[in-house]
Structure formats: C-alpha cells, structure tokens
N, C-alpha and C positions, 0 to 999 in steps of 0.2 A: 427499163434498165437501171436509169438515172435515180425513181423511187426506192428500187430495194437498195441502192448505194448510201441515199441520204437515211435509210432505217437502218443498216446498220450502223450507219457512223451515229447515229441516235445512240441506238443501242450500247453502242460501247463507250461514250459519252455518260449514258447512265449509269453504266457498270463500274466507271469511275468514281464517280459521283457518291457512288453507294461503297466502293472500296476504301476510298483515300480517307474517309472520315472515321472508319474501323482502324486504319493501320495509326494514323495521327492519336487516337483516342488511344491504343496499346502504348505508342510513344510515351504520353503525356503522362498515362496511370505507371508505367515504369519509372520515369524519371521524377515523377511527385513522390515516390514511395522508396 
C-alpha cells in the first residue's frame, strides 16, 4: 500500500513538473508580446 501511495505522489509531481513549465511559457509569451 505504501508503494502505491509513493508511486502516485511521484506521478503527481511529474505531472506538475510537466504542466507548470507549459503554463509559465504561455504567460511569458503573452507578456513578451
């Protein structure tokens, strides 16, 4: 059970690492132009 929780946390953090740069890129693009 502990392994599953750890795996889910890892997946969640990977998703954030993937999503946040995309969001920031959009903001930077909007502010730069």
